[in-house]
N, C-alpha and C positions, 0 to 999 in steps of 0.2 A: 521457611527458613530464609535468612538473608545470606546471599552469596558471599563467600570470603573474598577479600581483595588482597591477592597475593603479590608479593614482590617478584621481580624477575628471577631472583635466586630460588625462591620458594616454588615458582612455576616450574623451573628446570628440575628441581629435586622431585616434585610430585609427578611430573611427566615421566621421569626415569623409573620411579617406583611402579607406576601404572604399566609402563612398557615391559619392564623386566619380569613382572609377575606372569605375563603371558609368554614372553619369548624365551625365558630361561627359568622355568618353574622349578627345576631340580636344585637350583642354587638360591632360590628365593625363600624367605626374606633376605635382604642384602646386608652384608657387613658395611661398615662405614667406608672401608677402602673400596669395596665393589661399587657402592653408590657414588663415591667420588669419581671413580673411573667411568661410570655410566654418564655422569654429568659432563665430563671432559672429553668424551669420545669425539672423534673428528667427523664421523659419518652420521647422517640423519639428525643433525643438530643445526640450529640457526638461532642465534649466533654461536660460534665456537667460544667456549669459556675455559678458564684455567682455575677452577675452584681449589682452595686448600681445604684441609680437614675442618678448620674452624668455620668456614663459610657453610659447608654442608651440615655441620652440627647445628649451627644457628638456624638454618632453614628447616631442618627436621624438627627442631624444638618448636618453632613457630607453627609448623603444620600440625604437630601433636597438640599444641594448645588450642588449635582451631578444630580439632576432631578429624583431621584429614589423614593422619598417620599415627602409628604407635610403635613402641619398641618391644622387642621380644628377645629373650635370652637364647643364645645358640645352644645346641645339644652338647657341644664340646667347649671346653675352656670356660672357667668360671666367670671371667670378666669380658667375654665376647658378646657384644650386643648386635642384634640385627634389626633392620627397619622394614616396615611394610605399610602400605597405604590402606586407608579406610574411606577414601573419598567415594569409591563406587557405591558403598552403602549409604553414606551421608547424603550424596547428591542424587541417589536413586537412578544410577546409570544402567541402561540396558547395554548389551554387548556392543551393538553398533555405535551407540552414543559414546561409550567408553573409548572405543578405538579412535573416533574422531577427536574427542577432547585430548587424548594422549598426544596425537600428532600435532594438534594445534598448540599444545603446551610446549612441545619440543621444537617446533619449526616455525611458529608465528603464522601470519595471515597466509592463507592458501585457497586456491580455487577448488571446486568439487572434483575436477579431473586429477589434480595433484593429490588431493586427499585420498581418492580411490586407490591411486598407485602406491601411496606411502603407508596405507593401512593394511597391505596384503598379508603381513605377518601377524596382524592383530585381529582382523575380521575380514571375511570375504563378502564384499558388496557385489551384487549381481551386475550392476551397471552404474553409470554416472547418475542416472535418475534416482537410484536407491540412496546414493550419498546425499543428493539434494533433498530427498524426502526426509531423511534423518535430520539434516541440518534445520529444515523448516520446522520439524517437530520440536527440536530443542529451542529454537527461536520463539516458538509459540507458548512456551511454559509461562506460568505466572511469574516466575523469576527466570527470564531468558538466560540460557547458557552460552549462546553464540549470537553473533551479529553479522549480517551481510554488509560489506563495504561497497561504497560507490566504485564503479569501474574506472580505472585510470586510463588516460590517453594511451592508445596503442594496445590496450588489453582487451581480449575477447571475452573473458569471463569475469564475473564478480568474485572477489575473494571474501573469505570468512575469517572471523577471529573468535576466540573464546572470551567470555566475560568474567573470568576468575581473577582478573587483575585489571589495572587501568589500560585502556586501549592505546595503541601507538599514537603519538602526537599528530601524525598525518592521516589518521583514520577518520573517515567521514561515513556515516551511515548511507546506504544506498538509497537513492530516490525511488519512490514507488514506481513500479512498472505500470503506467497508466494505459498501456496497450493491452494489458492482461484482461481487461474487461471483455474483450472479444476473443479470448484464447480458445474457447470452445466453438467459435464460429459465430457469425452474425445471427443465424437462425436460433441457436441456443440462447444467446443473449436476449434476442427479441422475445422469445417465449417466456423467459424469466421475468422480463419487464412487465408483460401482460399479466402474468400470474401474480406477481408481487403487488401491482396496483389494484388488481381485482380484489385482492385480499384485504386491502386497507381502504377501499372506496368509501364505505360508510363512515369510518372514523375520520377520514380526510374531509368529508362533506360537513362534519360537525365542527371541525377545528380550523379549517383553512380561512385565512383572512389576509387583508393587505394592510401594511403600515401606513401612517400618514404620508410618508415620502412616496411610497409605492402608489398610493392613490393619486398624488400629484403627478407622478410620472405617467401613469396610465391616462390621466386627463390630457397630458401633453400629446400622447400618441393619438388619442381620439381626435384632438384638434388638428393634428398634422395630416390625418386621413382625409380631411375636407369633405366629409359626407360620403366618401366612397367605401366600398365593402372592406371590412376588417375581419381577419381570421386569427383565432388564438389556437396555435398548433401545440399539441400535447397539453390540452386544456385542463386535464385533471378533473377536479370537482367543480370547475367553472369559475373559480375565484376571480381571475383576471378578466375573463369574459364578462362576468357580472358587473365588475367595476367599469369596464368599457361601455357596456350597455347603459349604465347609470349616467355616464358622461355624454350620452347621446350618440354613440357610435352604432352603425349598422353591423353588428358583430355576429359571427358564428364561431363554433369551436369544433375541433376534431381531437380524438385521442385514440390510441391503440387499445386501450382497456375498456371493454364494454361496461364493466362495473363502474368506472369513473364517468363514462358518458351517461349512464343511468342516474348516477348521483347528481351530475351537473344539470340534467334535465329536470330533476325533482326540485333543485334549488332555484333554478332560473327558467321557469316554463316559457317565458317570452323569448328566449334565445334558442337558436337552432344548433343542436349538438348532434354529431354523428361519429361513428367509428371510422378512423382513417389514420394513415401513416404520414407523418410530416415529410418524409423523404419522397413521397409521391403526391405532393400537393399540386392540385390543378388550379387553373384560373376560375374565378366564380362564373357561374353559368350565364349571368346577365350583365357581365362587365368584362372589359378587356384585360383586367388584372386587379390585384388587391391594392387598395389604398394604404393598407398597413398589414404586415404580418407580425404577430407577436409570438415570440418563443419564450414563454414564461417558465423558467426553470425546467425546460424540456430538453436541453442539450446535455444533460448530466450523464446520459447513458451511452454516449458515443466516445470512442477513443480519440485522442488528439489527431491521429492520422485521418479520421473520418470527418473531422470538423469542416475543412474547406469545402468538400462536396456537399455536405448538408446545408451549410450556410449559402453556398452558391445556388443550390436548388430553391431555397426559400426566396432568395433575391430575384431569381429569374421570373417569378410570377407576379412581381410588383408592376404597377403602372409606372410610367416615367414620373419621377419625383415622389413615388410612393416610398414608404419607410419600413424598415425592418427594425423591430424593437426586441432586444435580447436582455434577459435578466437571469443571472446565475451566480452561485458562489464561486469564487476563484481562489487560487493559492497553490495549485499544483499538487495537492494531496488527494488521496482517495478517502472514501467514507462508506457508510452503510446506511440504508434506509429501508423501512418496511419490515414486516415480521419475519421474513425469510433471509434477512441479511442481504438485500438486493444491492449489488455493487453500483456505485456512482463514481464519476470522475469530476474533480475540481480542476477545470482548465486554468491555465495561466491567462491573465488578462491580455497579455501581448499576443498569445495565440489566437484569442478571439478577434482582436483587432486585425491581425494578419489575415485571418480567414475572411473577414468582412472586406478588406481591401482587395483580396484575390477574387472576390465575387463581383468586383466592379462597383462596389458601394462606397460611399463617403460617410465616415462617422461624423455626425453633426453635433451630437451631445453624448457625453460619457461621464458616469459618476461611479466612484468607488465609495461604498458605504460600509462602515464597520458595524458589526452587530453588538458591539460593546466588549467583545472578547478578542480572540486572535483571528477570527474569520472576517473576510470582506466579501461583499457582493458587488458585482459589476452590473450597472444598468446602462445600456447603450442604445442609441438611436442612430441608424444609418440611412441615408437617402440614396435611392437609385439615380 
């Protein structure tokens, strides 16, 4: 179903019907006078309103037309009508969802802590986490019922709004929490990365390729290495390493996924591939450092807070005037890759450049390339 777009008056009336059904069941359904009093009460309402009977009647009529309310005759008085809500059934609301929607309709944007305190007469949430879980569940529907807003300056918590009407003019969706990629700890994230890439290694080997621009870019990296050893960190199925080898570079590759390493070895038998972690990259055995380190779409699984240390570690094993080459999609949004929904982070281009500068490297070439849609990819070469 398509969610209704309720006016402010209709939101207030529906919220009151939902609330009073639970809090005063003995006098529910509500007469027009009782419903008007509920709308105009001074407590548990934001904003405070002063509806007349016509306003309430018009709002009820619109809710009825939308299937969210109906009219019933009272047991007494031939012309006494009462009003009740049907939104719970129409929207498929569980008890906890109903409580949150009710309070959001009556009081506007609120934080999870506020919602827990203000729903105590409607539903008992065990803790704040239970409120957040319910909100996330409603936000994940095919037709989301709620939206998390960006945190305002001075606020500790995100606020949430319902989506049964137009959002407030100053409401902005919350930015993705790009630190959440390490919420379970680095070890859990790292294990998921290995498992995810092992699962797609064969498919990656069959489909991975470089674009004409990427081929030119990797030729530039090979030339800037000046014949010194080059390493492709997070090499995957060996696509970038293979292109570097074709350009004449003395290249090797490492990856945390044994499956990807096996696929790379099968594709490029003349290149040395091994299992390894780019965060523990060592200098080559027969040289004082790397002429070039290539991070080809391999920084996607690190949170922004991890980026400076990772880039700094890669820069530290370069020879003087060696280069670090980075390629990755940018834009500050998150995404999913792999059969198990493996989480990735799209860093902001400015964050990458800042991490490069913090590592003592100088960006000498930088390109932002569109994929033809809304996404951009950053290709950057920095010199030590």
